[in-house]
C-alpha positions in Angstrom: 15.5 -3.5 19.7 15.6 -1.9 16.1 15.9 1.9 16.0 13.8 4.0 13.6 14.0 7.2 11.9 10.9 8.8 10.2 11.0 11.1 7.2 7.8 13.1 6.7 5.7 13.8 9.6 2.4 14.3 7.8 1.5 10.8 7.2 4.4 9.9 9.5 2.2 10.9 12.3 0.9 7.5 12.4 4.2 5.8 12.3 5.3 8.0 15.3 2.3 6.5 17.3 3.2 3.0 16.1 6.8 3.3 17.0 6.2 4.7 20.3 3.7 1.9 21.4 5.8 -0.9 20.1 7.9 -3.3 22.1 9.8 -4.2 18.9 10.8 -0.8 17.5 12.4 2.2 19.1 11.9 5.8 17.7 15.2 7.3 17.4 14.7 10.5 15.4 12.1 12.1 13.1 12.5 14.6 10.2 10.5 17.0 8.2 11.7 20.0 6.4 8.8 22.1 7.8 9.9 23.1 11.4 6.6 24.0 12.6 5.5 20.4 11.8 8.4 19.1 13.7 7.4 21.2 16.6 3.7 20.1 16.4 4.5 16.5 16.4 7.0 17.0 19.4 4.3 18.8 21.4 1.8 15.8 20.5 3.8 12.9 21.1 6.3 14.3 23.7 9.1 13.4 21.4 11.6 16.2 20.7 14.5 14.6 18.8 13.6 16.0 15.5 15.5 17.6 12.5 14.8 19.4 9.3 17.6 17.9 7.5 17.5 14.4 6.3 21.3 14.0 6.4 21.1 14.1 10.1 19.1 10.9 10.3 21.2 9.3 7.6 24.3 10.1 9.7 22.7 8.7 12.8 25.0 5.7 13.6 22.3 3.8 15.8 19.4 4.1 13.2 18.6 0.7 11.6 15.5 1.7 9.5 14.3 4.7 7.7 10.6 5.1 7.1 9.7 7.2 4.3 6.5 9.3 3.9 7.4 12.0 1.5 5.7 13.1 -1.7 5.6 10.3 -4.2 8.2 11.9 -6.6 10.9 12.1 -4.1 10.7 8.3 -3.0 13.3 7.0 -5.2 15.9 9.5 -4.0 15.2 9.1 -0.4 15.2 5.3 -0.9 18.5 5.6 -2.6 20.0 7.8 0.1 18.9 5.7 2.8 20.3 2.3 1.3 23.6 3.9 0.7 23.7 5.3 4.3 23.4 1.4 5.4 19.8 1.8 6.6 16.8 -0.6 5.8 13.9 1.1 4.4 10.1 1.1 4.8 8.5 3.3 2.1 4.8 4.2 1.9 2.8 3.3 -1.3 3.2 4.1 -4.1 6.9 2.9 -3.9 8.0 5.1 -6.9 6.4 7.0 -9.5 9.0 6.6 -12.2 10.0 2.9 -13.2 13.3 4.4 -14.9 14.7 4.2 -11.4 13.8 0.6 -10.7 16.9 -1.1 -11.9 19.0 1.4 -10.0 17.2 0.7 -6.7 17.4 -3.1 -7.2 21.2 -2.9 -7.7 21.7 -0.6 -4.8 19.7 -2.8 -2.3 21.5 -6.0 -3.6 25.0 -4.2 -3.1 24.3 -2.8 0.2 22.4 -5.8 1.6 19.7 -3.5 2.9 16.0 -4.4 2.6 13.2 -2.3 1.2 9.7 -2.8 2.6 6.6 -1.2 1.0 4.0 -0.1 3.4 0.9 -1.4 1.8 -0.8 -0.8 5.1 -4.4 -2.4 4.1 -2.8 -6.0 4.2 -2.2 -5.3 7.8 -5.8 -4.4 8.8 -7.5 -7.0 11.0 -10.1 -8.3 8.5 -7.4 -8.6 5.7 -5.2 -10.5 8.0 -7.8 -13.0 9.1 -8.9 -13.4 5.4 -5.0 -14.3 4.5 -4.9 -16.7 7.3 -8.1 -18.5 6.4 -7.1 -18.6 2.8 -3.5 -20.1 3.7 -5.3 -22.8 5.9 -7.4 -23.9 3.0 -10.7 -22.6 4.4 -12.2 -21.8 1.1 -10.2 -24.2 -1.0 -8.3 -23.3 -3.9 -8.7 -19.8 -5.4 -11.1 -19.2 -8.5 -11.0 -15.3 -8.7 -10.4 -12.1 -6.8 -12.5 -9.0 -6.7 -11.5 -5.7 -4.9 -12.8 -2.2 -5.0 -12.2 1.3 -3.5 -15.1 3.6 -3.6 -15.3 6.8 -1.7 -17.1 10.1 -1.8 -14.2 12.4 -2.1 -15.6 15.4 -3.5 -14.2 17.4 -0.6 -10.8 16.5 -1.9 -11.4 18.3 -5.1 -11.3 21.5 -3.4 -7.6 21.2 -3.0 -5.9 23.2 -5.9 -3.3 20.4 -6.7 -6.1 17.7 -7.0 -7.1 19.4 -10.3 -3.6 19.4 -11.7 -2.6 17.1 -14.6 -0.4 15.2 -12.6 -3.0 14.0 -10.1 -4.4 10.6 -10.8 -6.8 8.6 -8.7 -5.4 5.6 -10.3 -2.3 5.8 -8.3 -3.7 7.5 -5.1 -6.5 5.3 -4.9 -6.5 2.1 -6.7 -3.1 1.2 -5.6 -4.8 -0.5 -2.6 -7.1 -2.8 -4.2 -4.4 -3.6 -7.0 -2.2 -4.8 -4.2 -4.8 -6.9 -2.8 -5.1 -8.6 -6.4 -1.4 -9.1 -6.5 -1.2 -10.7 -3.0 -3.4 -13.3 -4.1 -2.6 -13.5 -7.8 1.0 -12.2 -8.2 1.5 -13.3 -11.8 -0.7 -10.9 -13.6 0.3 -10.7 -17.3 -2.5 -8.6 -18.9 -4.8 -5.9 -18.0 -7.8 -4.1 -19.8 -9.6 -1.2 -18.4 -12.1 1.7 -19.1 -12.5 4.8 -17.2 -14.3 8.2 -17.3 -14.4 11.5 -15.6 -17.8 11.7 -13.9 -20.2 14.7 -14.3 -19.2 15.6 -10.8 -15.5 15.5 -11.7 -16.0 17.5 -14.9 -17.8 20.3 -13.0 -15.0 20.4 -10.5 -12.4 20.7 -13.1 -10.7 17.1 -12.7 -8.3 16.3 -15.4 -8.1 12.6 -15.0 -10.5 9.7 -14.6 -12.3 9.3 -11.3 -14.4 6.3 -12.2 -12.5 3.2 -13.4 -13.0 -0.6 -13.9 -10.3 -3.1 -14.8 -10.0 -6.8 -15.6 -6.8 -8.6 -15.0 -5.6 -12.0 -16.5 -2.9 -14.2 -14.6 -0.5 -16.4 -16.5 -2.4 -19.5 -15.4 -5.6 -18.0 -16.9 -7.3 -17.0 -13.8 -8.8 -13.6 -13.8 -9.6 -10.8 -11.3 -11.3 -7.3 -11.2 -10.9 -4.1 -9.6 -12.9 -0.9 -9.6 -12.6 2.6 -8.2 -15.2 5.5 -8.1 -14.3 8.7 -6.1 -16.5 11.6 -6.6 -20.1 10.5 -5.9 -22.1 9.4 -2.9 -21.6 5.9 -1.4 -23.8 3.2 -0.1 -24.4 3.1 3.8 -21.6 1.1 5.5 -23.8 -1.4 6.9 -24.5 -2.4 3.3 -21.1 -1.9 1.7 -17.7 -0.8 2.5 -15.5 1.8 1.0 -12.7 -0.8 0.3 -13.2 -4.6 0.1 -11.6 -7.7 -1.1 -13.6 -10.7 -2.1 -12.0 -14.2 -2.6 -13.9 -16.9 -4.3 -12.7 -20.5 -3.9 -13.5 -23.9 -4.9 -15.1 -24.7 -1.5 -16.0 -21.3 0.0 -15.6 -17.7 -0.2 -14.6 -14.8 1.9 -14.8 -10.9 2.2 -12.7 -8.5 4.2 -14.0 -4.9 4.6 -12.2 -1.4 5.4 -12.7 0.8 7.2 -15.3 -1.3 8.9 -13.8 -4.0 11.2 -15.8 -6.8 9.3 -14.9 -10.1 7.9 -17.3 -12.7 6.3 -16.7 -16.2 5.3 -18.4 -19.2 4.0 -16.1 -22.1 4.7 -15.8 -25.6 2.9 -18.4 -27.0 5.5 -20.9 -24.4 4.3 -20.8 -22.7 7.7 -21.4 -18.9 7.3 -19.7 -16.4 9.7 -19.5 -12.7 10.0 -16.9 -11.4 12.4 -17.0 -7.9 14.0 -14.2 -6.5 16.2 -14.9 -4.4 19.1 -13.9 -1.1 20.8 -10.4 -2.2 21.9 -9.4 -3.1 18.3 -11.0 -0.1 16.9 -8.9 2.1 19.4 -5.9 0.3 18.4 -6.3 0.8 14.5 -7.8 4.4 14.6 -6.0 6.5 17.3 -6.9 9.9 16.0 -9.7 11.9 14.9 -12.0 10.1 12.5 -10.4 7.4 10.3 -7.9 9.6 8.5 -4.8 7.8 9.8 -3.7 4.3 10.0 -1.6 3.9 13.3 -2.6 0.5 13.9 -1.9 -0.9 10.7 1.5 0.9 10.6 2.5 -0.7 13.9 1.6 -4.1 12.6 3.7 -3.7 9.5 6.7 -2.1 11.3 6.7 -5.1 13.7 6.3 -7.5 11.0 9.2 -5.9 9.2 11.3 -5.9 12.5 10.6 -9.7 13.0 11.6 -10.5 9.4 14.8 -8.5 9.7 15.6 -10.3 12.9 14.9 -13.7 11.4 16.4 -13.3 8.0 13.1 -13.6 6.0 11.9 -11.5 3.3 9.1 -9.0 4.4 6.5 -8.6 1.7 5.7 -6.6 -0.4 9.5 -6.1 -0.8 11.3 -4.0 -3.2 10.8 -6.4 -6.4 7.0 -6.8 -5.4 6.7 -3.2 -5.1 8.1 -2.3 -8.5 5.9 -5.1 -10.1 2.9 -3.3 -8.6 3.9 0.1 -10.0 4.5 -1.6 -13.4 0.9 -3.0 -13.3 -0.4 0.5 -12.4 1.2 2.0 -15.5 -0.1 -1.0 -17.8 -3.5 0.1 -16.3 -2.8 3.7 -17.2 -1.7 2.7 -20.6 -5.1 0.7 -21.2 -7.0 3.8 -20.0 -5.3 5.9 -22.6 -5.5 3.3 -25.5 -8.7 1.5 -24.8 -6.6 -1.8 -25.4 -5.5 -4.6 -23.4 -1.9 -4.1 -22.2 0.8 -6.8 -21.3 2.8 -6.1 -18.3 5.8 -7.5 -20.1 5.6 -4.7 -22.5 5.8 -2.1 -19.8 8.9 -4.0 -18.2 10.5 -4.1 -21.5 9.9 -0.3 -22.2 11.8 0.5 -19.1 14.6 -2.2 -19.6 13.5 -4.1 -16.4 14.2 -8.0 -17.0 11.2 -9.9 -15.8 13.6 -12.2 -14.2 14.7 -9.3 -12.0 11.4 -9.2 -10.3 11.3 -13.1 -9.9 11.4 -14.2 -6.2 9.6 -16.5 -4.0 6.6 -14.2 -4.1 4.2 -17.2 -5.0 5.2 -18.7 -1.7 4.4 -15.6 0.6 1.4 -14.5 2.2 
């Protein structure tokens, strides 16, 4: 059984639950620089092997994997330290906030032989898993286009002082989920065009960056996709619409996976239409705490997937290279918002001296 250390016990709360309930991962140690947070988690889970010093976990000889849930700007350093300590890494999204560190991380991962897995949790939610399985089995035929959105009434979030700082962008904090869905099915995006605005609600609150955005993507084979995000206004009833969804339109059918609702819809190549709902036992597996603010079930799914891949020698996706590609795409989207022009992904990679070939892998074969 692989042994896990967790860095950052805010979001890492879900990972503690996931590891403690897993038959494939053993929780060895947790870390947070806030001692009160360590004590709170120790009391909550009955697990008291904690430290406030990251180096203590890095020095632990039995830990195989470090799971990182720290602020975005610290990810690159924390990943580097873990790799150099001989640990595999799980890092929450977004992988990094600075592409200037990309080549360094790729080189260190190659030198150490240790793997980096990006915790894009939405891929590991039950409807998304079912949608991917059906797609791989040809239920909807060949893919024509992908659509995804993340819409939420997050006006409450604007009461946090740091949400009104120049550095805060819904583009990275919110749209990274639907953008990852697009890249799951269309990994070879070459160009993006988007428009954004600050809504009247956002302006009243003092928001500095866009809270409403729509983007169109073009892949190298000519296929197109779209993503939208809106974060400071009311949403539709969940029976009518989901906060986050991904729609696949194929040559012989179509499918839709919804989040947070455990709901999946499909029209297959025979013309049969089905809507699938999951019951209470599945709901309790995914949402173990108050409301739906944590994602323990998804985290357990991806931890066990990563463990299986490490044991079998397969690559766990999204890997380091795919994660860097997604950050590059988000930066291209950001550039398009600023300029009002289409932006090529290759131009962003060139700007940061990242050879496109460095991101090439068997990504097109994965699912």
